[in-house]
C-alpha positions as a printed NumPy array, in Angstrom:
array([[ -9.639, -11.707, -12.555],
       [ -8.306,  -8.577, -10.852],
       [ -6.397,  -5.948, -12.768],
       [ -2.66 ,  -6.063, -12.128],
       [ -1.418,  -5.878,  -8.528],
       [  1.141,  -3.156,  -7.922],
       [  4.219,  -4.783,  -6.522],
       [  7.813,  -4.538,  -7.637],
       [  8.775,  -8.157,  -8.094],
       [  6.347,  -8.943, -10.901],
       [  7.964, -10.2  , -14.107],
       [  7.503,  -8.769, -17.609],
       [  4.256,  -9.69 , -19.258],
       [  2.485, -10.352, -15.964],
       [ -0.283,  -8.165, -14.585],
       [  1.492,  -6.185, -11.908],
       [  0.461,  -5.119,  -8.423],
       [  0.011,  -1.419,  -7.687],
       [  3.078,   0.712,  -7.233],
       [  3.099,   4.417,  -6.575],
       [  4.751,   6.041,  -9.633],
       [  4.277,   9.724,  -9.159],
       [  4.523,  10.878, -12.794],
       [  1.457,  10.562, -14.979],
       [  0.969,   7.182, -16.585],
       [ -1.314,   4.151, -16.419],
       [ -2.199,   2.368, -13.243],
       [ -1.175,  -1.235, -12.571],
       [ -3.632,  -3.997, -11.684],
       [ -3.473,  -6.622,  -8.979],
       [ -0.519,  -8.969,  -9.049],
       [ -0.614, -12.685,  -8.376],
       [ -0.16 , -13.934,  -4.828],
       [  3.481, -14.712,  -5.677],
       [  4.873, -11.204,  -5.959],
       [  4.413,  -7.32 ,  -5.681],
       [  5.579,  -3.919,  -7.28 ],
       [  3.993,  -0.277,  -7.712],
       [  5.42 ,   3.485,  -7.442],
       [  3.818,   6.927,  -7.655],
       [  3.104,   8.536, -11.031],
       [  2.634,  12.277, -11.16 ],
       [  4.143,  12.92 ,  -7.745],
       [  6.884,  14.901,  -6.052],
       [  9.725,  13.997,  -3.682],
       [  8.781,  13.496,  -0.059],
       [ 11.057,  15.065,   2.561],
       [ 13.04 ,  12.95 ,   4.989],
       [ 10.843,  12.352,   8.032],
       [  7.674,  13.662,   6.4  ],
       [  6.09 ,  10.213,   6.663],
       [  8.242,   8.534,   9.334],
       [  6.129,   5.382,   9.48 ],
       [  6.527,   4.76 ,   5.734],
       [  8.308,   1.484,   4.996],
       [  9.947,  -0.177,   2.027],
       [  9.915,  -3.955,   2.044],
       [ 12.743,  -5.948,   0.47 ],
       [ 10.404,  -7.917,  -1.832],
       [  9.446,  -4.66 ,  -3.558],
       [  6.335,  -3.487,  -1.715],
       [  5.408,  -0.628,   0.574],
       [  4.059,  -0.827,   4.138],
       [  3.408,   1.336,   7.21 ],
       [  4.345,   0.935,  10.864],
       [  1.079,   0.605,  12.833],
       [  2.416,  -1.034,  16.026],
       [  5.906,  -1.04 ,  17.572],
       [  6.896,  -4.293,  15.83 ],
       [  4.233,  -4.547,  13.127],
       [  3.913,  -3.154,   9.6  ],
       [  0.723,  -3.296,   7.557],
       [  0.999,  -4.199,   3.873],
       [ -0.927,  -6.017,   1.131],
       [ -1.706,  -9.743,   1.205],
       [ -0.564, -10.103,  -2.399],
       [  2.895,  -8.956,  -1.385],
       [  3.664, -11.694,   1.114],
       [  4.039, -15.44 ,   1.606],
       [  1.433, -17.451,   3.509],
       [  1.064, -17.077,   7.267],
       [  3.939, -18.362,   9.368],
       [  7.385, -17.685,  10.785],
       [  9.649, -16.03 ,   8.236],
       [ 12.893, -14.063,   8.469],
       [ 13.424, -13.371,   4.782],
       [ 11.977,  -9.862,   4.533],
       [ 13.723,  -6.643,   5.512],
       [ 11.763,  -3.515,   6.368],
       [ 13.503,  -0.201,   5.679],
       [ 11.724,   2.466,   7.767],
       [ 11.784,   6.266,   7.62 ],
       [ 14.375,   6.467,   4.798],
       [ 12.965,   8.709,   2.074],
       [ 16.076,   8.248,  -0.08 ],
       [ 16.869,   4.54 ,   0.005],
       [ 20.536,   5.22 ,  -0.754],
       [ 20.963,   7.37 ,   2.388],
       [ 21.799,   4.752,   4.997],
       [ 22.666,   7.412,   7.608],
       [ 18.944,   7.787,   8.382],
       [ 16.108,   5.385,   9.213],
       [ 16.238,   1.737,  10.233],
       [ 16.39 ,  -1.655,   8.532],
       [ 14.801,  -4.471,  10.525],
       [ 14.295,  -8.095,   9.463],
       [ 10.976,  -9.907,   9.725],
       [ 10.155, -12.691,  12.166],
       [  6.551, -13.604,  11.26 ],
       [  3.971, -13.016,   8.512],
       [  0.189, -13.016,   8.91 ],
       [ -1.705, -12.915,   5.631],
       [ -5.436, -12.346,   5.512],
       [ -7.022, -15.788,   5.433],
       [ -9.725, -14.581,   3.048],
       [ -7.389, -13.23 ,   0.397],
       [ -6.484, -16.434,  -1.462],
       [-10.107, -17.495,  -1.874],
       [-11.628, -14.112,  -2.714],
       [ -8.894, -11.99 ,  -4.32 ],
       [ -9.951,  -9.18 ,  -1.964],
       [ -9.337,  -8.607,   1.789],
       [ -5.896,  -7.622,   0.525],
       [ -4.043,  -7.005,   3.834],
       [ -1.225,  -8.594,   5.751],
       [  0.928,  -7.964,   8.834],
       [  4.659,  -8.486,   9.141],
       [  6.193,  -8.722,  12.571],
       [  9.661,  -7.188,  12.993],
       [ 12.576,  -8.523,  15.052],
       [ 12.769,  -5.277,  17.003],
       [ 10.675,  -2.165,  17.565],
       [ 10.694,   0.644,  15.018],
       [ 11.821,   3.953,  16.487],
       [  9.159,   6.049,  14.737],
       [  5.663,   7.426,  15.428],
       [  2.925,   4.949,  14.545],
       [  0.391,   5.431,  11.754],
       [ -3.175,   5.175,  12.958],
       [ -5.579,   3.157,  10.862],
       [ -9.216,   4.022,  10.205],
       [-11.648,   2.489,  12.689],
       [-14.199,  -0.082,  11.633],
       [-17.174,   1.709,  10.098],
       [-15.362,   5.081,   9.909],
       [-16.625,   5.822,   6.406],
       [-16.529,   9.572,   7.071],
       [-12.854,   9.393,   5.929],
       [-13.914,   8.047,   2.517],
       [-14.305,  11.423,   0.823],
       [-12.323,  14.369,  -0.467],
       [ -8.663,  13.831,  -1.312],
       [ -6.04 ,  11.36 ,  -0.133],
       [ -2.229,  11.248,  -0.115],
       [ -0.477,   8.311,  -1.74 ],
       [  3.238,   7.553,  -1.625],
       [  5.828,   4.982,  -2.587],
       [  9.128,   4.07 ,  -4.228],
       [  7.399,   2.479,  -7.221],
       [  7.618,   3.291, -10.902],
       [  7.013,   6.894, -11.936],
       [  5.494,   5.804, -15.263],
       [  3.877,   2.616, -16.455],
       [  6.539,   0.025, -17.206],
       [  9.31 ,   2.213, -15.805],
       [ 11.954,   1.421, -13.142],
       [ 11.296,   1.91 ,  -9.475],
       [ 12.492,   5.009,  -7.638],
       [ 15.143,   5.277,  -4.943],
       [ 13.381,   8.386,  -3.606],
       [ 10.024,   8.341,  -1.884],
       [  7.345,  10.058,  -3.968],
       [  4.039,  11.488,  -2.86 ],
       [  0.904,  12.685,  -4.612],
       [ -2.726,  13.67 ,  -3.976],
       [ -5.67 ,  11.84 ,  -5.527],
       [ -9.453,  12.333,  -5.104],
       [-11.995,   9.824,  -3.868],
       [-13.889,   7.918,  -6.57 ],
       [-17.339,   6.48 ,  -5.796],
       [-17.951,   2.761,  -5.938],
       [-20.453,   3.228,  -8.746],
       [-17.939,   5.092, -10.906],
       [-15.088,   2.734, -10.082],
       [-17.201,  -0.338, -10.898],
       [-17.541,   0.988, -14.466],
       [-13.789,   0.492, -14.844],
       [-13.474,  -2.685, -12.765],
       [-16.292,  -5.208, -12.936],
       [-14.413,  -7.266, -10.339],
       [-14.566,  -4.442,  -7.764],
       [-15.544,  -5.548,  -4.241],
       [-17.203,  -2.392,  -2.834],
       [-17.486,  -3.798,   0.665],
       [-13.7  ,  -4.141,   1.063],
       [-12.181,  -1.887,  -1.625],
       [-11.996,   1.906,  -2.173],
       [-10.947,   3.779,  -5.297],
       [ -9.087,   7.034,  -5.903],
       [ -7.784,   8.904,  -8.892],
       [ -8.532,  11.639, -11.455],
       [-10.931,  10.975, -14.35 ],
       [ -8.232,  12.122, -16.772],
       [ -5.532,   9.98 , -15.107],
       [ -2.022,  11.334, -14.715],
       [ -1.55 ,  10.641, -10.994],
       [ -1.517,   7.222,  -9.482],
       [  0.304,   4.463,  -7.685],
       [  2.216,   2.043,  -9.931],
       [  4.45 ,  -1.065,  -9.942],
       [  6.398,  -1.165,  -6.644],
       [  3.824,   0.721,  -4.546],
       [  1.733,  -2.293,  -3.549],
       [  1.032,  -2.525,   0.166],
       [  1.804,   1.137,   0.827],
       [ -0.675,   3.366,   2.667],
       [ -3.219,   5.769,   1.251],
       [ -3.696,   8.356,   4.023],
       [ -5.854,  11.297,   4.99 ],
       [ -5.668,  13.949,   7.715],
       [ -8.232,  13.385,  10.432],
       [ -9.996,  16.336,  12.067],
       [ -7.401,  16.068,  14.82 ],
       [ -4.628,  16.676,  12.287],
       [ -3.101,  13.212,  12.498],
       [ -2.593,  11.014,   9.473],
       [ -4.939,   8.026,   9.215],
       [ -4.544,   5.083,   6.88 ],
       [ -7.698,   4.645,   4.815],
       [ -6.416,   2.401,   2.042],
       [ -3.692,  -0.102,   1.132],
       [ -2.343,  -0.034,  -2.446],
       [ -3.831,  -3.079,  -4.148],
       [ -4.461,  -3.026,  -7.925],
       [ -5.348,  -1.168, -11.071],
       [ -5.172,  -1.303, -14.863],
       [ -1.809,   0.014, -15.919],
       [ -0.737,   3.199, -14.093],
       [ -2.461,   6.601, -14.131],
       [ -4.627,   5.77 , -17.156],
       [ -7.683,   7.878, -17.842],
       [-10.838,   6.209, -16.629],
       [ -8.991,   3.684, -14.466],
       [ -8.518,   4.845, -10.88 ],
       [ -6.338,   3.011,  -8.362],
       [ -8.001,   0.399,  -6.192],
       [ -7.066,   0.107,  -2.538],
       [ -8.028,  -2.284,   0.244],
       [-10.533,  -0.282,   2.355],
       [ -9.035,  -0.115,   5.822],
       [-12.187,   0.85 ,   7.706],
       [-13.867,  -2.324,   6.474],
       [-10.91 ,  -4.45 ,   7.608],
       [ -9.932,  -2.611,  10.781],
       [-11.358,  -4.97 ,  13.355],
       [ -9.74 ,  -7.967,  11.731],
       [ -6.374,  -6.158,  11.529],
       [ -6.461,  -4.989,  15.156],
       [ -7.504,  -8.461,  16.361],
       [ -4.135,  -9.815,  15.188],
       [ -2.   ,  -7.279,  17.063],
       [ -1.12 ,  -7.855,  20.73 ],
       [ -1.075,  -5.193,  23.426],
       [  2.747,  -5.329,  23.323],
       [  2.766,  -4.475,  19.613],
       [  3.511,  -7.87 ,  18.038],
       [  1.502, -10.17 ,  15.796],
       [ -0.737, -12.652,  17.578],
       [  0.036, -16.212,  16.46 ]])
């Protein structure tokens, strides 16, 4: 089975989905389909507006605005595909207690990757919003754009800042290096190299954690814009030595993601 998923709604004693807990502890593994929860370990506070597309979902996961009325998150964070108004997306609010900035928009529809439940990978989902988000969109890696899978990445989230800790009300950010599939597979025998990418330091200390699931791992393109290359998925504990974070590999999923988004920026039924 997968390591714990890093989402924020996981109960005690259950393997938890990846959250970004920017302190310096162990990394969480993939959570069950029923709930999410990671934060950033070893990170620092993000400034208001630094990542305007960054989104906090009410079930305890992260997401990113990739179309006017669509956020991209992890499949393990959401319910099965269908109409659903029970989620709220809080967008561009680095400090969740500061309601004078950002937007909160309810959901109208969920599309969960149809391959996730049978494979445990293809960990992506789209949530359609009731109205358009008033923020710049985050671009996602194109299918086959493996040139982005190198160097360092930026991770972020409101998840736990240490393994087993509470989630944060302030958005945290951190930098982690690319880890090869061969190295990552030594830690996770269940790794699916075709659809998953790993990042983290050999010594640990920086990672996503419970409450960060579904959030974006991003990299600057040569044009200077942020591109989403990974979606927080799972890991063993948070920021543990020898156990990097595992992310859904966006370039491998990009065509499938884009095929579900209409030209008007909604989810195709």
